[in-house]
mmCIF file as gemmi writes it, N, C-alpha and C atoms, coordinates in Angstrom:
data_model
loop_
_atom_site.group_PDB
_atom_site.id
_atom_site.type_symbol
_atom_site.label_atom_id
_atom_site.label_alt_id
_atom_site.label_comp_id
_atom_site.label_asym_id
_atom_site.label_entity_id
_atom_site.label_seq_id
_atom_site.pdbx_PDB_ins_code
_atom_site.Cartn_x
_atom_site.Cartn_y
_atom_site.Cartn_z
_atom_site.occupancy
_atom_site.B_iso_or_equiv
_atom_site.pdbx_formal_charge
_atom_site.auth_seq_id
_atom_site.auth_asym_id
_atom_site.pdbx_PDB_model_num
ATOM 1 N N . MET Axp A 1 ? -43.133 204.373 223.292 1 0 ? 1 A 1
ATOM 2 C CA . MET Axp A 1 ? -44.16 205.363 223.052 1 0 ? 1 A 1
ATOM 3 C C . MET Axp A 1 ? -43.877 206.637 223.863 1 0 ? 1 A 1
ATOM 4 N N . ILE Axp A 2 ? -43.509 206.447 225.126 1 0 ? 2 A 1
ATOM 5 C CA . ILE Axp A 2 ? -43.211 207.599 225.989 1 0 ? 2 A 1
ATOM 6 C C . ILE Axp A 2 ? -42.017 208.368 225.427 1 0 ? 2 A 1
ATOM 7 N N . LYS Axp A 3 ? -41.022 207.613 224.926 1 0 ? 3 A 1
ATOM 8 C CA . LYS Axp A 3 ? -39.835 208.242 224.354 1 0 ? 3 A 1
ATOM 9 C C . LYS Axp A 3 ? -40.218 209.106 223.14 1 0 ? 3 A 1
ATOM 10 N N . MET Axp A 4 ? -41.123 208.597 222.312 1 0 ? 4 A 1
ATOM 11 C CA . MET Axp A 4 ? -41.58 209.355 221.143 1 0 ? 4 A 1
ATOM 12 C C . MET Axp A 4 ? -42.304 210.635 221.562 1 0 ? 4 A 1
ATOM 13 N N . LEU Axp A 5 ? -43.13 210.533 222.594 1 0 ? 5 A 1
ATOM 14 C CA . LEU Axp A 5 ? -43.852 211.709 223.082 1 0 ? 5 A 1
ATOM 15 C C . LEU Axp A 5 ? -42.891 212.751 223.641 1 0 ? 5 A 1
ATOM 16 N N . ASN Axp A 6 ? -41.892 212.283 224.389 1 0 ? 6 A 1
ATOM 17 C CA . ASN Axp A 6 ? -40.891 213.203 224.942 1 0 ? 6 A 1
ATOM 18 C C . ASN Axp A 6 ? -40.109 213.897 223.829 1 0 ? 6 A 1
ATOM 19 N N . ASN Axp A 7 ? -39.728 213.13 222.803 1 0 ? 7 A 1
ATOM 20 C CA . ASN Axp A 7 ? -39.01 213.728 221.669 1 0 ? 7 A 1
ATOM 21 C C . ASN Axp A 7 ? -39.876 214.771 220.978 1 0 ? 7 A 1
ATOM 22 N N . GLY Axp A 8 ? -41.15 214.458 220.795 1 0 ? 8 A 1
ATOM 23 C CA . GLY Axp A 8 ? -42.076 215.405 220.174 1 0 ? 8 A 1
ATOM 24 C C . GLY Axp A 8 ? -42.226 216.663 221.009 1 0 ? 8 A 1
ATOM 25 N N . ARG Axp A 9 ? -42.315 216.497 222.317 1 0 ? 9 A 1
ATOM 26 C CA . ARG Axp A 9 ? -42.445 217.638 223.225 1 0 ? 9 A 1
ATOM 27 C C . ARG Axp A 9 ? -41.186 218.505 223.164 1 0 ? 9 A 1
ATOM 28 N N . ASN Axp A 10 ? -40.024 217.86 223.168 1 0 ? 10 A 1
ATOM 29 C CA . ASN Axp A 10 ? -38.76 218.605 223.086 1 0 ? 10 A 1
ATOM 30 C C . ASN Axp A 10 ? -38.657 219.361 221.763 1 0 ? 10 A 1
ATOM 31 N N . ASN Axp A 11 ? -39.059 218.719 220.673 1 0 ? 11 A 1
ATOM 32 C CA . ASN Axp A 11 ? -39.021 219.381 219.368 1 0 ? 11 A 1
ATOM 33 C C . ASN Axp A 11 ? -39.975 220.565 219.331 1 0 ? 11 A 1
ATOM 34 N N . LEU Axp A 12 ? -41.144 220.42 219.941 1 0 ? 12 A 1
ATOM 35 C CA . LEU Axp A 12 ? -42.123 221.5 219.982 1 0 ? 12 A 1
ATOM 36 C C . LEU Axp A 12 ? -41.564 222.692 220.761 1 0 ? 12 A 1
ATOM 37 N N . MET Axp A 13 ? -40.915 222.409 221.89 1 0 ? 13 A 1
ATOM 38 C CA . MET Axp A 13 ? -40.308 223.478 222.693 1 0 ? 13 A 1
ATOM 39 C C . MET Axp A 13 ? -39.198 224.159 221.892 1 0 ? 13 A 1
ATOM 40 N N . PHE Axp A 14 ? -38.425 223.366 221.17 1 0 ? 14 A 1
ATOM 41 C CA . PHE Axp A 14 ? -37.326 223.897 220.369 1 0 ? 14 A 1
ATOM 42 C C . PHE Axp A 14 ? -37.871 224.786 219.252 1 0 ? 14 A 1
ATOM 43 N N . ASP Axp A 15 ? -38.963 224.354 218.608 1 0 ? 15 A 1
ATOM 44 C CA . ASP Axp A 15 ? -39.558 225.121 217.513 1 0 ? 15 A 1
ATOM 45 C C . ASP Axp A 15 ? -40.166 226.432 217.994 1 0 ? 15 A 1
ATOM 46 N N . GLN Axp A 16 ? -40.638 226.466 219.225 1 0 ? 16 A 1
ATOM 47 C CA . GLN Axp A 16 ? -41.284 227.668 219.736 1 0 ? 16 A 1
ATOM 48 C C . GLN Axp A 16 ? -40.278 228.704 220.245 1 0 ? 16 A 1
ATOM 49 N N . ASN Axp A 17 ? -39.044 228.307 220.422 1 0 ? 17 A 1
ATOM 50 C CA . ASN Axp A 17 ? -38.012 229.199 220.935 1 0 ? 17 A 1
ATOM 51 C C . ASN Axp A 17 ? -37.272 229.854 219.762 1 0 ? 17 A 1
ATOM 52 N N . PRO Axp A 18 ? -37.455 231.167 219.525 1 0 ? 18 A 1
ATOM 53 C CA . PRO Axp A 18 ? -36.811 231.824 218.38 1 0 ? 18 A 1
ATOM 54 C C . PRO Axp A 18 ? -35.281 231.808 218.461 1 0 ? 18 A 1
ATOM 55 N N . GLU Axp A 19 ? -34.734 231.904 219.661 1 0 ? 19 A 1
ATOM 56 C CA . GLU Axp A 19 ? -33.27 231.869 219.805 1 0 ? 19 A 1
ATOM 57 C C . GLU Axp A 19 ? -32.729 230.508 219.393 1 0 ? 19 A 1
ATOM 58 N N . ALA Axp A 20 ? -33.435 229.46 219.757 1 0 ? 20 A 1
ATOM 59 C CA . ALA Axp A 20 ? -33.006 228.112 219.391 1 0 ? 20 A 1
ATOM 60 C C . ALA Axp A 20 ? -33.054 227.934 217.876 1 0 ? 20 A 1
ATOM 61 N N . LYS Axp A 21 ? -34.063 228.509 217.244 1 0 ? 21 A 1
ATOM 62 C CA . LYS Axp A 21 ? -34.16 228.432 215.781 1 0 ? 21 A 1
ATOM 63 C C . LYS Axp A 21 ? -32.97 229.131 215.132 1 0 ? 21 A 1
ATOM 64 N N . GLU Axp A 22 ? -32.61 230.296 215.675 1 0 ? 22 A 1
ATOM 65 C CA . GLU Axp A 22 ? -31.479 231.059 215.149 1 0 ? 22 A 1
ATOM 66 C C . GLU Axp A 22 ? -30.18 230.272 215.277 1 0 ? 22 A 1
ATOM 67 N N . ILE Axp A 23 ? -29.982 229.703 216.454 1 0 ? 23 A 1
ATOM 68 C CA . ILE Axp A 23 ? -28.77 228.91 216.702 1 0 ? 23 A 1
ATOM 69 C C . ILE Axp A 23 ? -28.728 227.72 215.76 1 0 ? 23 A 1
ATOM 70 N N . ASN Axp A 24 ? -29.856 227.054 215.594 1 0 ? 24 A 1
ATOM 71 C CA . ASN Axp A 24 ? -29.927 225.896 214.706 1 0 ? 24 A 1
ATOM 72 C C . ASN Axp A 24 ? -29.618 226.299 213.263 1 0 ? 24 A 1
ATOM 73 N N . ALA Axp A 25 ? -30.133 227.447 212.828 1 0 ? 25 A 1
ATOM 74 C CA . ALA Axp A 25 ? -29.871 227.93 211.468 1 0 ? 25 A 1
ATOM 75 C C . ALA Axp A 25 ? -28.384 228.226 211.277 1 0 ? 25 A 1
ATOM 76 N N . LYS Axp A 26 ? -27.751 228.844 212.294 1 0 ? 26 A 1
ATOM 77 C CA . LYS Axp A 26 ? -26.32 229.148 212.205 1 0 ? 26 A 1
ATOM 78 C C . LYS Axp A 26 ? -25.49 227.866 212.166 1 0 ? 26 A 1
ATOM 79 N N . LEU Axp A 27 ? -25.882 226.883 212.98 1 0 ? 27 A 1
ATOM 80 C CA . LEU Axp A 27 ? -25.163 225.608 212.981 1 0 ? 27 A 1
ATOM 81 C C . LEU Axp A 27 ? -25.291 224.915 211.631 1 0 ? 27 A 1
ATOM 82 N N . ASP Axp A 28 ? -26.491 224.95 211.057 1 0 ? 28 A 1
ATOM 83 C CA . ASP Axp A 28 ? -26.687 224.367 209.728 1 0 ? 28 A 1
ATOM 84 C C . ASP Axp A 28 ? -25.805 225.06 208.702 1 0 ? 28 A 1
ATOM 85 N N . GLN Axp A 29 ? -25.757 226.388 208.776 1 0 ? 29 A 1
ATOM 86 C CA . GLN Axp A 29 ? -24.951 227.163 207.839 1 0 ? 29 A 1
ATOM 87 C C . GLN Axp A 29 ? -23.467 226.803 207.976 1 0 ? 29 A 1
ATOM 88 N N . LEU Axp A 30 ? -22.979 226.715 209.202 1 0 ? 30 A 1
ATOM 89 C CA . LEU Axp A 30 ? -21.577 226.349 209.429 1 0 ? 30 A 1
ATOM 90 C C . LEU Axp A 30 ? -21.286 224.941 208.925 1 0 ? 30 A 1
ATOM 91 N N . TYR Axp A 31 ? -22.216 224.029 209.187 1 0 ? 31 A 1
ATOM 92 C CA . TYR Axp A 31 ? -22.042 222.641 208.748 1 0 ? 31 A 1
ATOM 93 C C . TYR Axp A 31 ? -21.917 222.577 207.223 1 0 ? 31 A 1
ATOM 94 N N . TYR Axp A 32 ? -22.819 223.249 206.517 1 0 ? 32 A 1
ATOM 95 C CA . TYR Axp A 32 ? -22.8 223.188 205.059 1 0 ? 32 A 1
ATOM 96 C C . TYR Axp A 32 ? -21.612 223.94 204.465 1 0 ? 32 A 1
ATOM 97 N N . LYS Axp A 33 ? -21.148 224.991 205.126 1 0 ? 33 A 1
ATOM 98 C CA . LYS Axp A 33 ? -19.935 225.681 204.671 1 0 ? 33 A 1
ATOM 99 C C . LYS Axp A 33 ? -18.731 224.747 204.761 1 0 ? 33 A 1
ATOM 100 N N . GLU Axp A 34 ? -18.61 224.067 205.901 1 0 ? 34 A 1
ATOM 101 C CA . GLU Axp A 34 ? -17.494 223.136 206.091 1 0 ? 34 A 1
ATOM 102 C C . GLU Axp A 34 ? -17.593 221.972 205.109 1 0 ? 34 A 1
ATOM 103 N N . LEU Axp A 35 ? -18.79 221.485 204.886 1 0 ? 35 A 1
ATOM 104 C CA . LEU Axp A 35 ? -18.992 220.401 203.926 1 0 ? 35 A 1
ATOM 105 C C . LEU Axp A 35 ? -18.575 220.849 202.526 1 0 ? 35 A 1
ATOM 106 N N . ALA Axp A 36 ? -18.925 222.064 202.144 1 0 ? 36 A 1
ATOM 107 C CA . ALA Axp A 36 ? -18.54 222.604 200.834 1 0 ? 36 A 1
ATOM 108 C C . ALA Axp A 36 ? -17.024 222.724 200.725 1 0 ? 36 A 1
ATOM 109 N N . ARG Axp A 37 ? -16.368 223.158 201.81 1 0 ? 37 A 1
ATOM 110 C CA . ARG Axp A 37 ? -14.894 223.246 201.804 1 0 ? 37 A 1
ATOM 111 C C . ARG Axp A 37 ? -14.269 221.874 201.589 1 0 ? 37 A 1
ATOM 112 N N . ARG Axp A 38 ? -14.797 220.882 202.284 1 0 ? 38 A 1
ATOM 113 C CA . ARG Axp A 38 ? -14.248 219.525 202.151 1 0 ? 38 A 1
ATOM 114 C C . ARG Axp A 38 ? -14.437 218.975 200.743 1 0 ? 38 A 1
ATOM 115 N N . VAL Axp A 39 ? -15.602 219.194 200.174 1 0 ? 39 A 1
ATOM 116 C CA . VAL Axp A 39 ? -15.87 218.719 198.811 1 0 ? 39 A 1
ATOM 117 C C . VAL Axp A 39 ? -14.943 219.419 197.829 1 0 ? 39 A 1
ATOM 118 N N . ASP Axp A 40 ? -14.761 220.722 197.994 1 0 ? 40 A 1
ATOM 119 C CA . ASP Axp A 40 ? -13.877 221.473 197.114 1 0 ? 40 A 1
ATOM 120 C C . ASP Axp A 40 ? -12.446 220.964 197.221 1 0 ? 40 A 1
ATOM 121 N N . ARG Axp A 41 ? -12.009 220.685 198.444 1 0 ? 41 A 1
ATOM 122 C CA . ARG Axp A 41 ? -10.664 220.148 198.657 1 0 ? 41 A 1
ATOM 123 C C . ARG Axp A 41 ? -10.494 218.813 197.949 1 0 ? 41 A 1
ATOM 124 N N . GLU Axp A 42 ? -11.505 217.959 198.042 1 0 ? 42 A 1
ATOM 125 C CA . GLU Axp A 42 ? -11.432 216.648 197.401 1 0 ? 42 A 1
ATOM 126 C C . GLU Axp A 42 ? -11.391 216.783 195.88 1 0 ? 42 A 1
ATOM 127 N N . LYS Axp A 43 ? -12.126 217.756 195.34 1 0 ? 43 A 1
ATOM 128 C CA . LYS Axp A 43 ? -12.144 217.949 193.893 1 0 ? 43 A 1
ATOM 129 C C . LYS Axp A 43 ? -10.805 218.452 193.385 1 0 ? 43 A 1
ATOM 130 N N . THR Axp A 44 ? -10.156 219.337 194.129 1 0 ? 44 A 1
ATOM 131 C CA . THR Axp A 44 ? -8.915 219.952 193.671 1 0 ? 44 A 1
ATOM 132 C C . THR Axp A 44 ? -7.673 219.212 194.158 1 0 ? 44 A 1
ATOM 133 N N . TYR Axp A 45 ? -7.826 218.22 195.003 1 0 ? 45 A 1
ATOM 134 C CA . TYR Axp A 45 ? -6.693 217.503 195.588 1 0 ? 45 A 1
ATOM 135 C C . TYR Axp A 45 ? -6.033 216.615 194.541 1 0 ? 45 A 1
ATOM 136 N N . ASP Axp A 46 ? -4.75 216.787 194.334 1 0 ? 46 A 1
ATOM 137 C CA . ASP Axp A 46 ? -3.975 215.989 193.386 1 0 ? 46 A 1
ATOM 138 C C . ASP Axp A 46 ? -2.68 215.571 194.076 1 0 ? 46 A 1
ATOM 139 N N . PRO Axp A 47 ? -2.638 214.35 194.638 1 0 ? 47 A 1
ATOM 140 C CA . PRO Axp A 47 ? -1.468 213.914 195.406 1 0 ? 47 A 1
ATOM 141 C C . PRO Axp A 47 ? -0.213 213.754 194.546 1 0 ? 47 A 1
ATOM 142 N N . PRO Axp A 48 ? 0.931 213.556 195.18 1 0 ? 48 A 1
ATOM 143 C CA . PRO Axp A 48 ? 2.188 213.476 194.444 1 0 ? 48 A 1
ATOM 144 C C . PRO Axp A 48 ? 2.393 212.133 193.741 1 0 ? 48 A 1
ATOM 145 N N . GLY Axp A 49 ? 3.242 212.18 192.722 1 0 ? 49 A 1
ATOM 146 C CA . GLY Axp A 49 ? 3.724 210.984 192.048 1 0 ? 49 A 1
ATOM 147 C C . GLY Axp A 49 ? 2.67 210 191.605 1 0 ? 49 A 1
ATOM 148 N N . GLU Axp A 50 ? 2.953 208.741 191.867 1 0 ? 50 A 1
ATOM 149 C CA . GLU Axp A 50 ? 2.086 207.642 191.432 1 0 ? 50 A 1
ATOM 150 C C . GLU Axp A 50 ? 0.761 207.591 192.195 1 0 ? 50 A 1
ATOM 151 N N . LEU Axp A 51 ? 0.604 208.391 193.227 1 0 ? 51 A 1
ATOM 152 C CA . LEU Axp A 51 ? -0.661 208.438 193.97 1 0 ? 51 A 1
ATOM 153 C C . LEU Axp A 51 ? -1.716 209.27 193.235 1 0 ? 51 A 1
ATOM 154 N N . SER Axp A 52 ? -1.284 210.09 192.289 1 0 ? 52 A 1
ATOM 155 C CA . SER Axp A 52 ? -2.214 210.939 191.537 1 0 ? 52 A 1
ATOM 156 C C . SER Axp A 52 ? -2.999 210.098 190.54 1 0 ? 52 A 1
ATOM 157 N N . LYS Axp A 53 ? -4.297 210.369 190.419 1 0 ? 53 A 1
ATOM 158 C CA . LYS Axp A 53 ? -5.112 209.615 189.456 1 0 ? 53 A 1
ATOM 159 C C . LYS Axp A 53 ? -4.796 210.032 188.021 1 0 ? 53 A 1
ATOM 160 N N . TYR Axp A 54 ? -4.069 211.131 187.84 1 0 ? 54 A 1
ATOM 161 C CA . TYR Axp A 54 ? -3.675 211.59 186.505 1 0 ? 54 A 1
ATOM 162 C C . TYR Axp A 54 ? -2.26 211.136 186.143 1 0 ? 54 A 1
ATOM 163 N N . GLY Axp A 55 ? -1.606 210.413 187.021 1 0 ? 55 A 1
ATOM 164 C CA . GLY Axp A 55 ? -0.232 209.98 186.794 1 0 ? 55 A 1
ATOM 165 C C . GLY Axp A 55 ? 0.765 211.014 187.303 1 0 ? 55 A 1
ATOM 166 N N . LYS Axp A 56 ? 2.037 210.671 187.173 1 0 ? 56 A 1
ATOM 167 C CA . LYS Axp A 56 ? 3.088 211.565 187.656 1 0 ? 56 A 1
ATOM 168 C C . LYS Axp A 56 ? 3.106 212.857 186.847 1 0 ? 56 A 1
ATOM 169 N N . ARG Axp A 57 ? 3.458 213.954 187.499 1 0 ? 57 A 1
ATOM 170 C CA . ARG Axp A 57 ? 3.533 215.255 186.833 1 0 ? 57 A 1
ATOM 171 C C . ARG Axp A 57 ? 4.75 215.332 185.912 1 0 ? 57 A 1
ATOM 172 N N . HIS Axp A 58 ? 5.842 214.754 186.372 1 0 ? 58 A 1
ATOM 173 C CA . HIS Axp A 58 ? 7.115 214.819 185.66 1 0 ? 58 A 1
ATOM 174 C C . HIS Axp A 58 ? 8.012 213.721 186.206 1 0 ? 58 A 1
ATOM 175 N N . ASP Axp A 59 ? 9.254 213.652 185.708 1 0 ? 59 A 1
ATOM 176 C CA . ASP Axp A 59 ? 10.163 212.569 186.099 1 0 ? 59 A 1
ATOM 177 C C . ASP Axp A 59 ? 10.742 212.709 187.506 1 0 ? 59 A 1
ATOM 178 N N . ASN Axp A 60 ? 10.452 213.8 188.194 1 0 ? 60 A 1
ATOM 179 C CA . ASN Axp A 60 ? 10.962 213.998 189.553 1 0 ? 60 A 1
ATOM 180 C C . ASN Axp A 60 ? 9.799 214.124 190.549 1 0 ? 60 A 1
ATOM 181 N N . ASP Axp A 61 ? 8.676 213.497 190.232 1 0 ? 61 A 1
ATOM 182 C CA . ASP Axp A 61 ? 7.467 213.568 191.059 1 0 ? 61 A 1
ATOM 183 C C . ASP Axp A 61 ? 7.266 212.217 191.747 1 0 ? 61 A 1
ATOM 184 N N . PHE Axp A 62 ? 7.588 212.165 193.028 1 0 ? 62 A 1
ATOM 185 C CA . PHE Axp A 62 ? 7.483 210.918 193.794 1 0 ? 62 A 1
ATOM 186 C C . PHE Axp A 62 ? 6.725 211.167 195.09 1 0 ? 62 A 1
ATOM 187 N N . SER Axp A 63 ? 6.041 210.135 195.562 1 0 ? 63 A 1
ATOM 188 C CA . SER Axp A 63 ? 5.353 210.27 196.853 1 0 ? 63 A 1
ATOM 189 C C . SER Axp A 63 ? 6.341 210.113 198.004 1 0 ? 63 A 1
ATOM 190 N N . GLU Axp A 64 ? 7.439 209.418 197.74 1 0 ? 64 A 1
ATOM 191 C CA . GLU Axp A 64 ? 8.471 209.244 198.771 1 0 ? 64 A 1
ATOM 192 C C . GLU Axp A 64 ? 9.506 210.361 198.617 1 0 ? 64 A 1
ATOM 193 N N . ILE Axp A 65 ? 9.586 211.199 199.617 1 0 ? 65 A 1
ATOM 194 C CA . ILE Axp A 65 ? 10.411 212.414 199.536 1 0 ? 65 A 1
ATOM 195 C C . ILE Axp A 65 ? 11.901 212.115 199.326 1 0 ? 65 A 1
ATOM 196 N N . SER Axp A 66 ? 12.38 210.981 199.79 1 0 ? 66 A 1
ATOM 197 C CA . SER Axp A 66 ? 13.806 210.664 199.65 1 0 ? 66 A 1
ATOM 198 C C . SER Axp A 66 ? 14.197 210.393 198.193 1 0 ? 66 A 1
ATOM 199 N N . LYS Axp A 67 ? 13.231 210.136 197.33 1 0 ? 67 A 1
ATOM 200 C CA . LYS Axp A 67 ? 13.517 209.878 195.915 1 0 ? 67 A 1
ATOM 201 C C . LYS Axp A 67 ? 13.576 211.163 195.083 1 0 ? 67 A 1
ATOM 202 N N . ILE Axp A 68 ? 13.125 212.267 195.641 1 0 ? 68 A 1
ATOM 203 C CA . ILE Axp A 68 ? 13.062 213.521 194.888 1 0 ? 68 A 1
ATOM 204 C C . ILE Axp A 68 ? 14.442 214.169 194.825 1 0 ? 68 A 1
ATOM 205 N N . SER Axp A 69 ? 14.852 214.52 193.613 1 0 ? 69 A 1
ATOM 206 C CA . SER Axp A 69 ? 16.126 215.202 193.406 1 0 ? 69 A 1
ATOM 207 C C . SER Axp A 69 ? 15.975 216.669 193.8 1 0 ? 69 A 1
ATOM 208 N N . ILE Axp A 70 ? 16.969 217.199 194.477 1 0 ? 70 A 1
ATOM 209 C CA . ILE Axp A 70 ? 16.916 218.598 194.909 1 0 ? 70 A 1
ATOM 210 C C . ILE Axp A 70 ? 16.976 219.532 193.704 1 0 ? 70 A 1
ATOM 211 N N . ILE Axp A 71 ? 17.846 219.199 192.757 1 0 ? 71 A 1
ATOM 212 C CA . ILE Axp A 71 ? 17.967 220.01 191.547 1 0 ? 71 A 1
ATOM 213 C C . ILE Axp A 71 ? 16.82 219.634 190.61 1 0 ? 71 A 1
ATOM 214 N N . PRO Axp A 72 ? 16.004 220.604 190.203 1 0 ? 72 A 1
ATOM 215 C CA . PRO Axp A 72 ? 14.868 220.279 189.335 1 0 ? 72 A 1
ATOM 216 C C . PRO Axp A 72 ? 15.313 219.81 187.951 1 0 ? 72 A 1
ATOM 217 N N . THR Axp A 73 ? 14.572 218.881 187.41 1 0 ? 73 A 1
ATOM 218 C CA . THR Axp A 73 ? 14.874 218.368 186.074 1 0 ? 73 A 1
ATOM 219 C C . THR Axp A 73 ? 14.215 219.269 185.031 1 0 ? 73 A 1
ATOM 220 N N . LYS Axp A 74 ? 14.627 219.103 183.772 1 0 ? 74 A 1
ATOM 221 C CA . LYS Axp A 74 ? 14.054 219.887 182.676 1 0 ? 74 A 1
ATOM 222 C C . LYS Axp A 74 ? 12.546 219.634 182.588 1 0 ? 74 A 1
ATOM 223 N N . GLU Axp A 75 ? 12.159 218.366 182.7 1 0 ? 75 A 1
ATOM 224 C CA . GLU Axp A 75 ? 10.741 217.995 182.635 1 0 ? 75 A 1
ATOM 225 C C . GLU Axp A 75 ? 9.946 218.655 183.771 1 0 ? 75 A 1
ATOM 226 N N . GLU Axp A 76 ? 10.567 218.73 184.937 1 0 ? 76 A 1
ATOM 227 C CA . GLU Axp A 76 ? 9.914 219.36 186.091 1 0 ? 76 A 1
ATOM 228 C C . GLU Axp A 76 ? 9.723 220.864 185.861 1 0 ? 76 A 1
ATOM 229 N N . ILE Axp A 77 ? 10.714 221.508 185.291 1 0 ? 77 A 1
ATOM 230 C CA . ILE Axp A 77 ? 10.644 222.945 185.025 1 0 ? 77 A 1
ATOM 231 C C . ILE Axp A 77 ? 9.583 223.257 183.97 1 0 ? 77 A 1
ATOM 232 N N . LEU Axp A 78 ? 9.471 222.401 182.961 1 0 ? 78 A 1
ATOM 233 C CA . LEU Axp A 78 ? 8.531 222.635 181.865 1 0 ? 78 A 1
ATOM 234 C C . LEU Axp A 78 ? 7.126 222.091 182.138 1 0 ? 78 A 1
ATOM 235 N N . CYS Axp A 79 ? 6.943 221.459 183.27 1 0 ? 79 A 1
ATOM 236 C CA . CYS Axp A 79 ? 5.655 220.848 183.613 1 0 ? 79 A 1
ATOM 237 C C . CYS Axp A 79 ? 4.557 221.913 183.723 1 0 ? 79 A 1
ATOM 238 N N . GLU Axp A 80 ? 3.396 221.619 183.125 1 0 ? 80 A 1
ATOM 239 C CA . GLU Axp A 80 ? 2.284 222.577 183.15 1 0 ? 80 A 1
ATOM 240 C C . GLU Axp A 80 ? 1.346 222.368 184.336 1 0 ? 80 A 1
ATOM 241 N N . ARG Axp A 81 ? 1.352 221.18 184.912 1 0 ? 81 A 1
ATOM 242 C CA . ARG Axp A 81 ? 0.514 220.931 186.091 1 0 ? 81 A 1
ATOM 243 C C . ARG Axp A 81 ? 1.137 221.594 187.309 1 0 ? 81 A 1
ATOM 244 N N . PRO Axp A 82 ? 0.313 222.14 188.196 1 0 ? 82 A 1
ATOM 245 C CA . PRO Axp A 82 ? 0.877 222.769 189.399 1 0 ? 82 A 1
ATOM 246 C C . PRO Axp A 82 ? 1.567 221.736 190.294 1 0 ? 82 A 1
ATOM 247 N N . PRO Axp A 83 ? 2.617 222.135 190.996 1 0 ? 83 A 1
ATOM 248 C CA . PRO Axp A 83 ? 3.327 221.189 191.864 1 0 ? 83 A 1
ATOM 249 C C . PRO Axp A 83 ? 2.467 220.78 193.056 1 0 ? 83 A 1
ATOM 250 N N . PHE Axp A 84 ? 2.771 219.621 193.614 1 0 ? 84 A 1
ATOM 251 C CA . PHE Axp A 84 ? 2.068 219.18 194.821 1 0 ? 84 A 1
ATOM 252 C C . PHE Axp A 84 ? 2.697 219.88 196.014 1 0 ? 84 A 1
ATOM 253 N N . LEU Axp A 85 ? 1.867 220.522 196.808 1 0 ? 85 A 1
ATOM 254 C CA . LEU Axp A 85 ? 2.312 221.141 198.054 1 0 ? 85 A 1
ATOM 255 C C . LEU Axp A 85 ? 1.415 220.619 199.164 1 0 ? 85 A 1
ATOM 256 N N . PRO Axp A 86 ? 1.99 219.959 200.178 1 0 ? 86 A 1
ATOM 257 C CA . PRO Axp A 86 ? 1.156 219.458 201.278 1 0 ? 86 A 1
ATOM 258 C C . PRO Axp A 86 ? 0.398 220.609 201.931 1 0 ? 86 A 1
ATOM 259 N N . SER Axp A 87 ? -0.824 220.359 202.286 1 0 ? 87 A 1
ATOM 260 C CA . SER Axp A 87 ? -1.67 221.396 202.871 1 0 ? 87 A 1
ATOM 261 C C . SER Axp A 87 ? -1.415 221.538 204.365 1 0 ? 87 A 1
ATOM 262 N N . SER Axp A 88 ? -1.519 222.772 204.817 1 0 ? 88 A 1
ATOM 263 C CA . SER Axp A 88 ? -1.408 223.02 206.258 1 0 ? 88 A 1
ATOM 264 C C . SER Axp A 88 ? -2.786 223.261 206.87 1 0 ? 88 A 1
ATOM 265 N N . LEU Axp A 89 ? -3.835 223.044 206.073 1 0 ? 89 A 1
ATOM 266 C CA . LEU Axp A 89 ? -5.193 223.227 206.577 1 0 ? 89 A 1
ATOM 267 C C . LEU Axp A 89 ? -5.532 222.161 207.608 1 0 ? 89 A 1
ATOM 268 N N . ARG Axp A 90 ? -6.321 222.525 208.565 1 0 ? 90 A 1
ATOM 269 C CA . ARG Axp A 90 ? -6.624 221.676 209.714 1 0 ? 90 A 1
ATOM 270 C C . ARG Axp A 90 ? -7.235 220.323 209.341 1 0 ? 90 A 1
ATOM 271 N N . TYR Axp A 91 ? -8.181 220.298 208.446 1 0 ? 91 A 1
ATOM 272 C CA . TYR Axp A 91 ? -8.862 219.044 208.108 1 0 ? 91 A 1
ATOM 273 C C . TYR Axp A 91 ? -8.444 218.481 206.76 1 0 ? 91 A 1
ATOM 274 N N . ALA Axp A 92 ? -7.313 218.94 206.23 1 0 ? 92 A 1
ATOM 275 C CA . ALA Axp A 92 ? -6.868 218.473 204.919 1 0 ? 92 A 1
ATOM 276 C C . ALA Axp A 92 ? -6.463 217.003 204.979 1 0 ? 92 A 1
ATOM 277 N N . SER Axp A 93 ? -6.688 216.324 203.869 1 0 ? 93 A 1
ATOM 278 C CA . SER Axp A 93 ? -6.304 214.915 203.774 1 0 ? 93 A 1
ATOM 279 C C . SER Axp A 93 ? -4.786 214.812 203.749 1 0 ? 93 A 1
ATOM 280 N N . HIS Axp A 94 ? -4.266 213.744 204.313 1 0 ? 94 A 1
ATOM 281 C CA . HIS Axp A 94 ? -2.833 213.488 204.222 1 0 ? 94 A 1
ATOM 282 C C . HIS Axp A 94 ? -2.6 212.733 202.931 1 0 ? 94 A 1
ATOM 283 N N . PHE Axp A 95 ? -1.511 213.028 202.233 1 0 ? 95 A 1
ATOM 284 C CA . PHE Axp A 95 ? -1.319 212.444 200.916 1 0 ? 95 A 1
ATOM 285 C C . PHE Axp A 95 ? -0.887 210.983 200.956 1 0 ? 95 A 1
ATOM 286 N N . LEU Axp A 96 ? -0.364 210.526 202.076 1 0 ? 96 A 1
ATOM 287 C CA . LEU Axp A 96 ? 0.033 209.12 202.157 1 0 ? 96 A 1
ATOM 288 C C . LEU Axp A 96 ? -1.175 208.253 202.486 1 0 ? 96 A 1
ATOM 289 N N . PRO Axp A 97 ? -1.285 207.099 201.821 1 0 ? 97 A 1
ATOM 290 C CA . PRO Axp A 97 ? -2.446 206.229 202.083 1 0 ? 97 A 1
ATOM 291 C C . PRO Axp A 97 ? -2.451 205.642 203.476 1 0 ? 97 A 1
């Protein structure tokens, strides 16, 4: 009971402080921006080779880099899907399971 009263008192103090409200609003905004970025990344993420839910892009599309031929194949050149490029973004998913 005392813990609940203390939490209520702290929340009341927080609500009465305009600077705290501003900081809280900015933190919420940053949180939701980052969440939107992550969701967008997940929607557009298409891993290489057999890891892709749409199947391989072409005959030279492998998740294991040692299997990829340096010289592009005809199928690879004519492929309409964009190539897989590992992301350098800080919180990007790694393509290997």
